[in-house]
C-alpha positions in Angstrom: -20.7 6.9 -27.5 -19.9 6.7 -23.7 -16.5 7.0 -22.6 -16.8 4.3 -20.4 -13.2 4.7 -18.6 -12.7 4.6 -15.4 -16.7 3.5 -14.7 -16.0 0.7 -13.3 -13.3 1.2 -10.4 -13.3 2.3 -7.4 -12.3 5.2 -5.1 -9.3 3.1 -3.9 -8.8 1.4 -7.1 -4.7 2.6 -8.3 -4.5 5.5 -5.5 -0.6 5.8 -6.0 1.2 6.9 -3.2 5.2 8.4 -3.3 7.5 7.4 -0.7 10.8 8.6 -0.2 13.2 5.5 2.0 16.7 5.7 2.3 17.2 8.6 -0.4 15.7 6.8 -2.7 12.1 7.5 -4.3 9.5 4.7 -4.5 6.0 4.5 -6.0 3.7 2.4 -4.9 -0.1 1.6 -5.6 -2.4 0.1 -3.1 -4.3 -3.0 -4.6 -6.1 -3.3 -1.8 -10.0 -2.1 -1.4 -11.0 -2.5 1.7 -8.5 -1.7 4.7 -9.2 -1.3 8.8 -7.6 -1.1 11.3 -7.1 -4.4 12.6 -5.2 -5.7 9.1 -3.0 -8.0 8.6 -2.3 -8.7 4.6 -2.4 -6.0 2.5 -1.5 -6.3 -1.5 0.6 -3.3 -2.8 2.3 -2.3 -7.0 6.1 -1.9 -5.6 8.3 -0.3 -8.0 6.3 -2.3 -10.8 6.3 -5.4 -8.6 3.2 -7.1 -6.6 4.5 -7.3 -3.0 2.2 -8.6 0.4 2.9 -7.2 3.4 2.1 -8.6 6.5 1.9 -7.2 10.1 3.3 -9.5 12.5 4.0 -8.5 16.4 3.1 -4.3 15.7 5.5 -4.6 12.4 5.2 -4.6 8.8 7.2 -6.8 6.9 7.1 -8.0 2.9 5.9 -11.3 2.6 9.7 -12.6 1.0 11.2 -10.3 3.7 12.7 -7.3 2.2 13.5 -4.8 4.2 10.7 -4.1 7.5 11.9 -0.4 8.0 11.0 0.3 4.0 7.3 -2.5 4.6 6.2 0.1 7.8 6.9 3.2 5.7 4.7 2.8 3.9 1.6 1.2 5.7 2.1 5.2 8.0 1.8 6.8 4.3 -1.7 4.4 3.7 -2.7 4.8 7.1 -2.2 8.5 7.1 -3.9 9.1 3.8 -7.2 6.8 5.2 -6.9 7.8 8.6 -6.3 4.1 9.9 -4.5 4.6 12.8 -2.9 1.6 14.8 
């Protein structure tokens, strides 16, 4: 019997990032598979909760209005990893 676990996953699936923000560690899982420089929305799993991040006026925000600086730090980590500079 062949082992099929992980064969259908793309390289971006379950890409995990660790962010330290205001002396607190966060685990962020990238849920979006097609990243582009002009991206305006992205979904991430932030400490077990799915969050939608939205770009407005060159700044990133959580859709529900959580900490703007945390959203920008998350995008910075993602953009540095995949060389998507904005």
